[in-house]
N, C-alpha and C positions, 0 to 999 in steps of 0.2 A: 204562372207558369215559366215564364221568359226570367222574372226576379230570383224564381228559385235554382234555376240553371244557374244563373250568374253567380249567387251565393254559392253554389256547389263549387262552380269553377275556382271563386276566389278562395274558398276553404282548402281546395286541393292544391292550390299554387302556394297557400301557406303551409300546408303540410309537405309539400315537396320542398320547399326551403329547408324545413327544419330538417328533413332528412338528408337534405344536401351537407347540412353543417354536421349532422351526426358522423355522416361518412367520412367528412374531411377531418374531423377529431379523431375518428377511428383510424385512418390513414398515419396522421400526425403520430398516434399512441404505437400503431405497429411499427413506424420508423425508428423511434424512441428506444422501443424494446428489442429491435433489431441492432441497433448501436450499442446497447448494454451488453446484450448477448454476445456480440464481438469482443468487447472489452473481458468479459469473462472467460471467454474461449483463449483471448490472449494472455490473460493472467495464468490460466490453466497450463497452458504451453510454459510458460516462464517457470511455475512453480513446480514444475515436473524436475527443474535443474537444481533444487533446494532438499534440504532435509533439515529435520530437527537436530539441534545441536545444544548440549550442556557445557558453556564454557567452565574453565578452572575455576572462576569466580561464582559458578553455581546458578547462572542465570541461562536462561532459554532463549536462543535465537535461531534464525535459521542460516544454514550454511550451504555455501555452493557446494554441489559434489565434486568428486574428485575429477580434476579437469584432465582431459586427454594431454596437453600440453604440460609437461613437469615444471617448466618455468612459470608456469600462470600460478599465482597464490590464490587460496580460498579467500572469499570474502563473505561478508556475514549482513543478515538481512534483519530489520527490526520486527519481532514478533507481534508487537501491537499494530503495525501498519500492514504487517502480512495478512492478518486477520480480516482486513478491511480490503483485502485483494490491492494493496499497494506494495510497489517495490522500493523500498527505501535502504539503501546501503548505508551501514553504520559506519562513522568517521572517527577517528581519534580525536579526543576532547583536547583541544590546545591549551585553555588555560589551566585544566585541572588533568593531566594525563595519566596520573597516579593516584590512587585511594587505597588504604587498606592493604597494601601490598599487591594491588592488581592494576593493571592498565585500563583506563576507563575509555569506553567508546560512547557515542550518542547517535541517535537518530535525528537527522536535519528537518525532518517532518514534524514528528510530534515532540522532539527534544528528550525523549526516555533516554537514561543513562543505563550502561549495561557494564559490570566488571567482566573483564577478558582474561586474558592470560596473567599467569603471575609474573610479578617483575622479578627479574633475575636479582639475587642477592647482592651482587656487586653494584647495581643500580639503586637499590633501595637506599644506600647511604653514600650515593656518589655526591649529594649537594648538601651532606649534614657536616659540618664545619666542627672540628675538634672544640672541646671545651677549654678555655684557658685554665692555666694552673695557677 
């Protein structure tokens, strides 16, 4: 009888340790989910400041909505990164700023390139040298 009680106590102690481990794992998952939820909520707040925009070059990006301050220019976000809940502001591509008559911007995160505004006609031929006669 005493041996059976001892076995039951040992069994209950093992179950208690297992339950304690499961409880700790649940708490960890809950904390991680809360953190992920915060990130999603923060992105949703940021995302409300942007809208889909098709550039002159025909590519789709996200553009900042009309700013209240008229001195502040629009900026553009990478559509690929935006779909992954990342805010990545497109930057002018320094080594290839123009291609096929459009200014080229790139995403610093994923390296995608985007045709943006048309290059003004006078800039297209700015670096072209006349042919020798």
